[in-house]
Backbone as CSV, one residue per row, in Angstrom:
resi,resn,N_x,N_y,N_z,CA_x,CA_y,CA_z,C_x,C_y,C_z
1,UNK,15.771,-46.960,-4.093,16.600,-46.061,-5.339,17.771,-46.704,-5.573
2,UNK,17.910,-46.425,-7.042,19.267,-46.909,-7.831,20.330,-46.141,-7.551
3,UNK,21.638,-46.574,-6.868,22.649,-45.977,-6.180,23.501,-45.712,-7.442
4,UNK,23.483,-45.967,-8.455,24.037,-45.441,-9.662,23.673,-44.586,-10.523
5,UNK,22.253,-43.886,-9.897,21.695,-43.011,-10.742,22.580,-41.680,-10.934
6,UNK,22.606,-41.163,-12.215,23.403,-39.741,-12.422,22.699,-38.585,-11.821
7,UNK,21.511,-38.876,-11.355,20.379,-37.566,-11.102,21.207,-36.828,-9.850
8,UNK,21.290,-35.479,-9.656,21.954,-34.747,-8.692,21.041,-35.242,-7.276
9,UNK,21.802,-35.365,-6.284,20.966,-35.503,-4.898,20.653,-34.134,-4.370
10,UNK,19.617,-33.942,-3.822,19.213,-32.840,-3.140,19.270,-32.763,-1.650
11,UNK,20.394,-32.390,-1.049,20.695,-32.332,0.323,19.479,-31.675,1.155
12,UNK,19.174,-32.273,2.472,18.128,-31.745,3.046,18.816,-30.237,3.776
13,UNK,18.371,-29.180,3.695,18.919,-27.937,4.367,19.134,-27.997,5.757
14,UNK,20.314,-27.549,6.184,20.684,-27.535,7.377,19.947,-26.790,8.324
15,UNK,19.023,-25.750,7.554,18.169,-24.990,8.442,16.855,-25.634,8.693
16,UNK,16.367,-26.792,8.159,15.383,-27.312,8.320,15.081,-27.745,9.564
17,UNK,14.009,-27.327,10.205,13.610,-27.575,11.693,12.376,-28.168,12.042
18,UNK,11.393,-28.452,10.786,9.918,-28.943,11.259,9.701,-29.817,9.944
19,UNK,9.435,-31.277,10.285,8.992,-32.022,9.224,7.924,-32.221,9.510
20,UNK,6.846,-32.213,8.155,5.243,-32.749,8.204,4.911,-33.929,7.480
21,UNK,4.560,-34.820,7.863,4.089,-35.968,7.204,2.630,-35.731,6.398
22,UNK,2.663,-36.200,5.235,1.542,-35.397,4.563,1.264,-36.950,3.680
23,UNK,0.031,-37.121,3.487,-0.412,-38.429,2.660,-1.187,-38.010,1.818
24,UNK,-0.978,-38.612,0.450,-1.816,-38.101,-0.753,-2.956,-39.364,-0.923
25,UNK,-4.047,-39.239,-0.893,-4.917,-40.240,-1.120,-6.039,-40.222,-2.123
26,UNK,-6.463,-41.184,-2.578,-7.629,-41.076,-3.803,-7.882,-42.318,-4.283
27,UNK,-8.501,-42.520,-5.265,-9.042,-43.569,-5.938,-7.852,-44.096,-6.863
28,UNK,-8.321,-45.227,-7.704,-7.053,-46.026,-8.439,-7.120,-44.816,-9.849
29,UNK,-5.686,-44.412,-10.268,-5.216,-43.887,-11.168,-5.720,-42.516,-11.180
30,UNK,-5.928,-41.774,-9.999,-6.215,-40.542,-10.076,-5.225,-39.496,-9.956
31,UNK,-3.967,-39.941,-9.631,-2.750,-39.104,-9.868,-1.841,-39.284,-9.045
32,UNK,-2.067,-39.909,-8.183,-1.081,-39.793,-6.811,0.071,-39.863,-6.753
33,UNK,0.839,-40.948,-7.849,2.282,-41.064,-7.871,2.802,-39.978,-8.708
34,UNK,1.963,-39.438,-9.603,2.188,-38.300,-10.762,2.616,-37.228,-9.794
35,UNK,1.354,-37.176,-8.776,1.821,-35.682,-7.733,2.809,-35.762,-7.187
36,UNK,3.628,-37.071,-6.488,4.561,-36.844,-5.564,5.795,-36.920,-6.606
37,UNK,5.888,-37.530,-7.858,7.016,-37.304,-8.689,7.083,-35.881,-9.381
38,UNK,5.861,-34.841,-9.089,5.969,-33.715,-9.780,6.771,-32.965,-8.574
39,UNK,6.353,-32.888,-7.382,6.984,-32.189,-6.414,7.887,-32.526,-5.513
40,UNK,8.393,-33.591,-5.857,9.467,-34.219,-4.685,10.934,-33.680,-5.500
41,UNK,11.725,-32.972,-4.559,13.177,-32.707,-4.659,14.012,-33.574,-4.822
42,UNK,13.723,-34.707,-4.365,14.422,-36.025,-4.349,13.853,-37.229,-5.478
43,UNK,14.814,-38.068,-5.603,14.188,-38.709,-6.459,13.136,-39.818,-5.657
44,UNK,11.665,-39.751,-6.243,10.981,-40.231,-5.231,10.929,-41.923,-5.141
45,UNK,10.828,-42.545,-4.052,10.700,-43.808,-4.138,9.452,-44.363,-4.159
46,UNK,9.353,-45.340,-5.434,8.100,-45.789,-5.744,7.990,-47.320,-5.849
47,UNK,6.858,-47.907,-5.346,6.686,-49.275,-5.849,5.440,-49.676,-6.668
48,UNK,5.532,-48.905,-7.756,4.964,-49.158,-8.795,5.497,-50.297,-9.694
49,UNK,4.339,-51.324,-9.823,4.640,-52.690,-10.551,3.741,-52.340,-11.830
50,UNK,4.029,-53.270,-12.683,3.345,-53.792,-13.866,2.077,-54.495,-13.839
51,UNK,1.193,-54.049,-14.051,-0.050,-54.742,-13.771,-0.222,-56.276,-14.564
52,UNK,-0.653,-57.360,-14.013,-0.422,-58.378,-14.849,-2.047,-59.104,-14.999
53,UNK,-2.047,-60.038,-15.718,-3.487,-60.806,-15.729,-4.037,-61.433,-14.660
54,UNK,-3.118,-61.337,-13.291,-3.808,-61.757,-12.036,-4.759,-60.740,-11.679
55,UNK,-4.862,-59.327,-11.947,-5.703,-58.586,-11.560,-6.669,-58.368,-12.328
56,UNK,-6.882,-59.145,-13.589,-8.058,-59.170,-14.433,-9.287,-59.710,-13.155
57,UNK,-10.303,-58.630,-13.424,-11.572,-59.229,-12.667,-11.461,-58.801,-11.020
58,UNK,-10.256,-58.345,-10.769,-10.284,-57.615,-9.416,-9.892,-56.111,-9.316
59,UNK,-9.199,-55.780,-10.306,-8.887,-54.337,-10.441,-9.805,-53.677,-11.494
60,UNK,-10.672,-52.453,-11.290,-11.414,-52.081,-12.256,-10.459,-50.837,-12.731
61,UNK,-10.301,-51.359,-14.144,-9.364,-50.459,-14.880,-10.065,-49.793,-16.028
62,UNK,-11.454,-49.955,-16.009,-12.405,-49.244,-16.892,-12.474,-47.793,-17.382
63,UNK,-12.118,-47.242,-16.223,-12.165,-45.688,-16.159,-10.657,-44.965,-16.444
64,UNK,-9.623,-45.981,-16.569,-8.243,-45.500,-16.573,-7.748,-46.141,-17.877
65,UNK,-8.393,-46.104,-18.936,-7.816,-47.057,-20.066,-6.367,-46.595,-20.443
66,UNK,-5.413,-47.505,-20.708,-3.996,-47.549,-20.776,-3.027,-47.128,-19.915
67,UNK,-3.438,-47.615,-18.521,-2.591,-47.704,-17.429,-2.234,-49.084,-17.334
68,UNK,-0.939,-49.262,-16.973,-0.181,-50.171,-17.244,0.618,-50.594,-15.746
69,UNK,0.547,-49.812,-15.060,1.110,-49.944,-13.450,0.519,-49.595,-12.598
70,UNK,0.735,-50.076,-11.447,-0.138,-49.833,-10.320,0.886,-49.631,-8.834
71,UNK,0.420,-48.843,-7.907,1.249,-48.687,-6.520,0.942,-49.700,-5.707
72,UNK,1.643,-50.393,-5.405,1.593,-51.683,-4.611,1.824,-51.435,-3.133
73,UNK,2.438,-50.285,-2.691,2.685,-50.231,-1.110,2.421,-48.661,-0.982
74,UNK,3.461,-47.814,-1.584,3.248,-46.216,-1.210,4.604,-45.899,-2.094
75,UNK,4.236,-44.529,-2.218,5.216,-43.661,-3.241,5.819,-42.657,-1.826
76,UNK,6.916,-42.185,-2.036,7.696,-41.367,-1.022,8.396,-40.380,-1.685
77,UNK,8.084,-38.933,-1.200,8.817,-37.930,-2.021,9.093,-36.810,-0.912
78,UNK,9.845,-35.860,-0.870,10.122,-34.879,0.076,10.215,-33.290,-0.787
79,UNK,9.456,-32.565,-0.101,9.600,-31.313,-0.752,9.681,-30.217,0.485
80,UNK,10.780,-29.214,0.342,10.965,-28.125,1.175,10.207,-26.883,0.648
81,UNK,9.370,-26.504,1.638,8.407,-25.455,1.495,8.962,-24.223,1.731
82,UNK,9.953,-23.674,2.548,11.024,-22.992,3.031,11.947,-23.383,3.800
83,UNK,12.839,-22.330,4.430,14.231,-22.664,4.706,13.866,-23.789,5.968
84,UNK,12.715,-23.744,6.770,12.697,-24.521,7.873,11.549,-25.593,7.829
85,UNK,10.577,-25.410,6.655,9.568,-26.572,6.811,9.695,-27.576,5.791
86,UNK,9.643,-28.415,6.045,9.749,-29.933,5.122,8.742,-30.647,4.707
87,UNK,8.103,-31.024,3.775,7.177,-31.678,3.627,7.735,-33.368,3.358
88,UNK,7.195,-34.492,4.076,7.343,-35.649,3.703,6.136,-36.483,3.040
89,UNK,6.085,-36.836,1.580,4.819,-36.937,0.726,4.776,-38.714,0.859
90,UNK,3.733,-39.166,1.277,3.405,-40.388,1.126,2.177,-40.266,-0.079
91,UNK,2.402,-41.331,-0.996,1.121,-41.420,-1.812,0.461,-42.913,-1.619
92,UNK,-0.781,-42.936,-1.075,-1.072,-44.177,-0.756,-1.738,-45.104,-2.100
93,UNK,-1.880,-46.232,-2.062,-2.103,-47.246,-2.842,-3.601,-46.857,-3.327
94,UNK,-4.025,-47.032,-4.552,-5.624,-46.530,-4.858,-6.628,-47.815,-5.014
95,UNK,-5.810,-48.908,-5.088,-6.916,-49.973,-5.322,-7.188,-50.496,-3.967
96,UNK,-8.512,-51.226,-4.209,-9.261,-51.667,-2.872,-8.428,-52.677,-2.317
97,UNK,-7.676,-53.609,-3.031,-7.154,-54.815,-2.143,-5.931,-54.350,-1.618
98,UNK,-5.320,-52.955,-1.800,-4.215,-52.413,-1.104,-4.410,-51.433,0.213
99,UNK,-6.046,-51.115,0.297,-6.539,-50.208,1.146,-6.221,-50.553,2.747
100,UNK,-5.787,-51.907,3.107,-5.168,-52.324,4.380,-4.166,-51.289,4.712
101,UNK,-3.426,-50.957,3.757,-1.991,-50.371,3.918,-2.320,-48.967,4.595
102,UNK,-3.526,-48.287,4.312,-3.943,-47.070,4.682,-3.830,-46.576,5.983
103,UNK,-4.221,-47.476,6.937,-4.436,-47.001,8.271,-3.069,-47.054,8.976
104,UNK,-2.148,-47.637,8.449,-0.679,-47.513,8.835,0.053,-46.291,8.321
105,UNK,-0.273,-46.036,6.908,0.241,-44.603,6.519,-0.440,-43.272,7.417
106,UNK,-1.786,-43.554,7.662,-2.249,-42.390,8.369,-1.567,-42.272,9.842
107,UNK,-0.709,-43.109,10.103,-0.221,-42.971,11.773,0.729,-41.847,11.651
108,UNK,0.505,-40.868,12.519,1.654,-39.790,12.311,1.473,-38.796,11.419
109,UNK,0.421,-38.867,10.635,0.393,-38.062,9.638,-0.404,-36.800,10.031
110,UNK,-0.070,-35.572,9.831,-0.754,-34.425,10.012,-1.874,-34.246,9.373
111,UNK,-1.936,-34.521,8.144,-2.900,-33.812,7.026,-2.861,-34.688,5.720
112,UNK,-3.828,-34.751,5.247,-3.707,-35.455,3.713,-4.528,-34.457,2.555
113,UNK,-4.148,-34.910,1.309,-4.671,-34.556,0.168,-5.423,-35.440,-0.441
114,UNK,-6.644,-35.233,-0.741,-7.630,-36.381,-1.346,-7.771,-35.659,-2.843
115,UNK,-7.037,-36.642,-3.903,-6.995,-36.230,-4.861,-8.213,-36.751,-5.417
116,UNK,-8.852,-35.935,-6.443,-10.050,-36.663,-7.182,-10.166,-36.471,-8.573
117,UNK,-10.675,-37.238,-9.245,-11.101,-37.021,-10.619,-12.489,-37.063,-10.843
118,UNK,-12.825,-36.145,-11.226,-14.554,-35.352,-11.291,-15.186,-36.541,-12.031
119,UNK,-14.588,-37.511,-13.037,-15.562,-38.433,-13.759,-15.595,-39.714,-12.974
120,UNK,-14.884,-39.614,-11.674,-15.024,-40.649,-10.736,-15.025,-40.198,-9.523
121,UNK,-15.987,-39.478,-8.806,-16.008,-38.965,-7.704,-16.309,-40.040,-6.511
122,UNK,-17.043,-40.905,-7.240,-17.344,-41.980,-6.169,-16.198,-42.789,-5.502
123,UNK,-15.188,-42.702,-6.306,-13.787,-43.419,-5.783,-13.199,-42.774,-4.705
124,UNK,-13.640,-41.422,-4.497,-12.954,-40.766,-3.391,-13.705,-40.733,-2.143
125,UNK,-14.808,-41.431,-1.793,-15.848,-41.522,-0.984,-15.023,-42.419,0.349
126,UNK,-14.352,-43.305,-0.020,-13.522,-44.152,0.966,-12.305,-43.578,1.685
127,UNK,-11.839,-42.923,0.750,-10.791,-41.994,1.384,-11.386,-40.980,2.475
128,UNK,-11.787,-40.204,1.773,-12.604,-39.343,2.951,-13.246,-39.652,4.295
129,UNK,-13.944,-40.895,3.941,-14.384,-41.668,5.024,-13.536,-42.033,5.884
130,UNK,-12.329,-42.688,5.665,-11.222,-43.157,6.424,-10.584,-41.794,7.107
131,UNK,-10.177,-40.841,6.505,-9.646,-39.829,7.001,-10.727,-39.172,8.050
132,UNK,-11.998,-39.150,8.087,-12.859,-38.647,9.063,-12.727,-39.703,10.158
133,UNK,-12.668,-41.016,9.965,-12.675,-41.693,10.995,-11.481,-41.757,11.614
134,UNK,-10.224,-41.214,11.270,-9.181,-41.193,11.957,-8.968,-39.646,12.553
135,UNK,-9.874,-38.849,12.195,-9.675,-37.337,12.507,-8.586,-36.716,11.970
136,UNK,-8.210,-37.082,10.895,-7.236,-36.427,10.138,-7.495,-35.584,9.438
137,UNK,-7.225,-33.897,9.492,-7.335,-33.035,8.584,-7.237,-33.265,6.887
138,UNK,-7.844,-32.714,6.132,-7.529,-32.952,4.838,-8.199,-31.543,3.868
139,UNK,-7.654,-31.664,2.895,-8.128,-30.984,1.687,-8.637,-31.983,0.643
140,UNK,-9.286,-31.295,-0.216,-9.685,-31.969,-1.568,-9.241,-31.316,-2.778
141,UNK,-8.236,-31.814,-3.791,-7.942,-31.352,-4.878,-8.369,-31.980,-6.000
142,UNK,-9.112,-30.881,-6.901,-9.761,-31.642,-8.107,-8.561,-31.672,-9.116
143,UNK,-8.290,-32.887,-9.580,-7.317,-33.118,-10.579,-7.888,-33.053,-11.946
144,UNK,-7.064,-31.936,-12.841,-7.856,-31.548,-13.924,-7.477,-32.339,-15.086
145,UNK,-8.212,-33.705,-15.370,-8.097,-34.281,-16.209,-8.838,-33.970,-17.428
146,UNK,-8.346,-34.215,-18.513,-9.047,-33.946,-20.041,-10.447,-34.553,-19.754
147,UNK,-11.443,-33.646,-20.275,-12.777,-33.989,-20.148,-13.678,-33.541,-18.815
148,UNK,-13.034,-33.318,-17.741,-13.419,-33.039,-16.877,-14.273,-31.693,-16.761
149,UNK,-15.791,-31.882,-16.507,-16.775,-30.891,-16.906,-17.406,-30.311,-15.405
150,UNK,-17.140,-30.747,-14.364,-17.731,-30.734,-13.098,-16.893,-29.296,-12.616
151,UNK,-17.945,-28.643,-12.052,-17.507,-27.118,-11.432,-16.849,-27.621,-10.014
152,UNK,-16.197,-26.745,-9.184,-15.768,-26.685,-7.864,-17.102,-27.187,-6.871
153,UNK,-17.969,-26.202,-6.934,-19.214,-26.269,-6.433,-19.830,-27.780,-6.551
154,UNK,-20.080,-28.395,-7.815,-20.344,-29.441,-8.003,-19.700,-30.639,-7.398
155,UNK,-18.626,-30.453,-7.426,-17.559,-31.434,-6.920,-17.596,-31.378,-5.259
156,UNK,-17.847,-30.171,-4.818,-18.310,-30.001,-2.889,-19.728,-30.469,-2.706
157,UNK,-20.732,-30.392,-3.910,-22.081,-30.612,-3.527,-21.926,-32.575,-3.686
158,UNK,-21.224,-32.722,-4.383,-21.438,-34.340,-4.859,-20.305,-35.101,-3.550
159,UNK,-19.542,-34.540,-2.878,-18.789,-35.143,-2.002,-19.390,-34.952,-0.474
160,UNK,-20.399,-33.916,-0.465,-21.078,-33.686,0.697,-19.712,-32.824,1.595
161,UNK,-18.908,-31.702,1.067,-17.715,-31.541,1.615,-18.406,-30.409,2.579
162,UNK,-18.291,-30.269,3.956,-18.381,-28.942,4.957,-17.807,-27.966,4.171
163,UNK,-18.067,-26.672,4.674,-17.543,-25.650,4.079,-16.445,-25.379,4.490
164,UNK,-15.949,-25.581,5.585,-14.503,-25.499,6.263,-13.534,-26.477,5.767
165,UNK,-13.745,-27.556,4.982,-12.597,-28.288,4.136,-12.373,-27.680,2.585
166,UNK,-11.251,-27.121,2.603,-10.744,-26.502,1.288,-10.997,-27.416,0.420
167,UNK,-11.359,-26.833,-0.876,-11.560,-27.622,-2.147,-10.471,-26.848,-3.147
168,UNK,-9.444,-27.414,-3.665,-8.771,-26.560,-4.813,-8.736,-27.471,-5.805
169,UNK,-8.242,-26.382,-7.094,-7.861,-27.159,-8.309,-6.286,-27.223,-8.422
170,UNK,-6.162,-28.475,-9.330,-4.740,-29.011,-9.411,-4.465,-29.618,-10.692
171,UNK,-3.047,-29.557,-11.095,-2.932,-30.353,-12.043,-1.678,-31.424,-11.497
172,UNK,-1.927,-32.553,-11.242,-0.826,-33.241,-10.684,0.464,-33.317,-11.585
173,UNK,0.404,-33.024,-12.667,1.324,-33.307,-13.296,2.544,-32.209,-13.463
174,UNK,1.838,-30.907,-12.937,2.887,-29.626,-12.868,3.121,-29.271,-11.458
175,UNK,4.596,-29.066,-11.240,5.156,-29.081,-10.084,4.396,-27.767,-9.298
176,UNK,4.444,-26.826,-10.180,3.879,-25.534,-9.317,2.424,-25.710,-8.613
177,UNK,1.708,-26.355,-9.759,0.066,-26.171,-9.394,0.122,-27.390,-8.450
178,UNK,0.643,-28.396,-8.317,0.888,-29.465,-7.177,1.144,-29.079,-5.877
179,UNK,2.098,-27.963,-5.976,2.815,-27.494,-4.815,1.859,-26.596,-3.789
180,UNK,1.247,-25.840,-5.091,0.029,-24.694,-4.275,-0.620,-25.380,-3.669
181,UNK,-1.403,-26.854,-4.175,-2.360,-27.735,-3.278,-1.851,-27.967,-1.698
182,UNK,-0.216,-28.388,-2.134,0.126,-28.950,-0.800,0.249,-27.601,0.062
183,UNK,0.523,-26.553,-0.615,0.708,-25.261,0.357,-0.851,-24.845,1.029
184,UNK,-1.801,-25.064,0.361,-3.373,-25.188,0.538,-3.292,-25.897,2.006
185,UNK,-2.960,-27.093,1.951,-3.167,-28.167,2.861,-2.329,-27.437,4.200
186,UNK,-1.123,-27.069,3.929,-0.273,-26.618,5.302,-0.803,-25.309,5.833
187,UNK,-1.651,-24.502,4.831,-2.059,-23.326,5.374,-3.450,-23.955,6.371
188,UNK,-4.328,-24.775,5.881,-5.392,-25.315,6.513,-5.033,-26.089,7.739
189,UNK,-4.099,-26.724,7.919,-3.329,-27.078,9.011,-3.047,-26.113,10.151
190,UNK,-2.460,-24.901,9.618,-2.105,-23.914,10.437,-3.304,-23.121,10.980
191,UNK,-4.489,-22.986,9.997,-5.515,-22.271,10.405,-6.217,-23.118,11.525
192,UNK,-6.171,-24.489,11.570,-6.852,-25.213,12.768,-6.055,-25.248,14.022
193,UNK,-4.946,-25.338,13.804,-3.879,-25.193,14.900,-4.147,-23.983,15.553
194,UNK,-4.394,-22.550,14.835,-4.496,-21.593,15.516,-5.852,-21.388,16.234
195,UNK,-7.172,-22.040,15.675,-8.494,-21.902,16.001,-8.306,-22.750,17.520
196,UNK,-7.552,-23.632,17.266,-7.536,-24.589,18.616,-6.701,-23.577,19.641
197,UNK,-5.685,-23.162,19.325,-5.239,-22.409,20.475,-5.901,-21.136,20.916
198,UNK,-7.092,-20.582,20.220,-7.626,-19.630,20.632,-8.939,-20.079,21.334
199,UNK,-8.923,-21.176,21.536,-10.241,-21.594,22.530,-9.676,-21.683,23.872
200,UNK,-10.487,-20.975,24.858,-10.154,-21.012,26.115,-10.245,-22.395,26.836
201,UNK,-9.063,-22.800,27.393,-9.316,-24.254,28.334,-9.937,-24.115,29.604
């Protein structure tokens, strides 16, 4: 972070008592960095770098025309949901050559948002597979790109999502919309925790 920045700092509230680590995953160019930037109450830590000739033939940019940067490690931001609960957000890199970072990002994660572009749903399969492998609860957020035509039901069918996995609409550029997706994840985590507590030991 640039220490000379004139942006006001947002201190963590003294009443904050519970921090939740959340990871935002998905395919290349699906909007993960944008989502972290939209909702973070602090200036996000970003590891975006300019794409170079070295990535030609390695990174598939055919579906993200005009994209000139890429996340090479992760993005980090913070959002306070209320006086006590704080989300620490990690945006995972989307390119296949950086997927080795994911397993480490998942460590200590309570849940994840799988951000999807309905024009490239197949790019979401790996993220869902890794989350299921780790036993990490997740929701799926359909990022509303221009030209998206698939309905929510179409997305659920295409990804073979179980009925108990929430699927929500999201505009990753819009703070309120992105925040609603994160709240949907928190609600999902709470419901899972409550269900486990209700099971007799």
